[in-house]
VEXVEXTI-773308 format. One record per residue (C-alpha): residue number from 0; z, x, y. Coordinates in nm, 3 decimals. Example, Ala and Ser with C-alpha at 12.3 -4.5 7.8 and 13.67 -1.06 7.14 Angstrom:
2
(rec 0; (0.780; 1.230; -0.450)),
(rec 1; (0.714; 1.367; -0.106)),
END
This chain:
60
(rec 0; (3.914; -1.537; 2.317)),
(rec 1; (3.762; -1.581; 1.977)),
(rec 2; (3.802; -1.329; 1.705)),
(rec 3; (3.534; -1.068; 1.668)),
(rec 4; (3.426; -0.993; 1.315)),
(rec 5; (3.408; -0.625; 1.234)),
(rec 6; (3.123; -0.475; 1.036)),
(rec 7; (3.147; -0.172; 0.819)),
(rec 8; (2.952; 0.129; 0.940)),
(rec 9; (2.713; 0.096; 0.646)),
(rec 10; (2.635; -0.268; 0.725)),
(rec 11; (2.588; -0.190; 1.094)),
(rec 12; (2.346; 0.093; 1.015)),
(rec 13; (2.154; -0.126; 0.771)),
(rec 14; (2.114; -0.395; 1.036)),
(rec 15; (1.992; -0.140; 1.291)),
(rec 16; (1.746; 0.009; 1.044)),
(rec 17; (1.617; -0.333; 0.949)),
(rec 18; (1.561; -0.420; 1.315)),
(rec 19; (1.375; -0.092; 1.372)),
(rec 20; (1.145; -0.137; 1.075)),
(rec 21; (0.884; -0.371; 1.211)),
(rec 22; (0.707; -0.568; 0.940)),
(rec 23; (0.335; -0.508; 0.911)),
(rec 24; (0.111; -0.780; 1.033)),
(rec 25; (-0.114; -0.967; 0.793)),
(rec 26; (-0.416; -0.793; 0.940)),
(rec 27; (-0.264; -0.447; 0.888)),
(rec 28; (-0.179; -0.526; 0.525)),
(rec 29; (-0.527; -0.669; 0.470)),
(rec 30; (-0.683; -0.355; 0.620)),
(rec 31; (-0.479; -0.135; 0.388)),
(rec 32; (-0.582; -0.343; 0.087)),
(rec 33; (-0.947; -0.331; 0.191)),
(rec 34; (-0.931; 0.048; 0.232)),
(rec 35; (-0.778; 0.082; -0.113)),
(rec 36; (-1.050; -0.139; -0.261)),
(rec 37; (-1.321; 0.061; -0.082)),
(rec 38; (-1.184; 0.383; -0.229)),
(rec 39; (-1.174; 0.228; -0.575)),
(rec 40; (-1.535; 0.111; -0.536)),
(rec 41; (-1.647; 0.460; -0.433)),
(rec 42; (-1.467; 0.611; -0.731)),
(rec 43; (-1.624; 0.365; -0.973)),
(rec 44; (-1.975; 0.419; -0.831)),
(rec 45; (-1.939; 0.795; -0.865)),
(rec 46; (-1.818; 0.754; -1.223)),
(rec 47; (-2.110; 0.525; -1.308)),
(rec 48; (-2.359; 0.772; -1.163)),
(rec 49; (-2.205; 1.056; -1.365)),
(rec 50; (-2.226; 0.849; -1.682)),
(rec 51; (-2.585; 0.747; -1.616)),
(rec 52; (-2.690; 1.111; -1.563)),
(rec 53; (-2.556; 1.220; -1.901)),
(rec 54; (-2.831; 1.245; -2.161)),
(rec 55; (-2.807; 0.977; -2.422)),
(rec 56; (-2.773; 1.094; -2.783)),
(rec 57; (-3.091; 1.048; -2.985)),
(rec 58; (-3.085; 0.738; -3.200)),
(rec 59; (-3.138; 0.784; -3.573)),
END
C-alpha cells in the first residue's frame, strides 16, 4: 500500500471550510452590486432634492 500523507488539524479544517463556503455565482454578485448602486442613487437623489430646496443666498 502507498503511503498516506497526514494533514495537520488546521489544514484539514481549512480545507473543509473552503469546501463548505460555496462561491457566489456571477448573477448573485451582479445583483448585490446593482442593489448597492440603487441605494447610492437613492441617496444622491435625496441629497440633490435637499440641496435644491435650500433657499439660495441673495446675490449682491
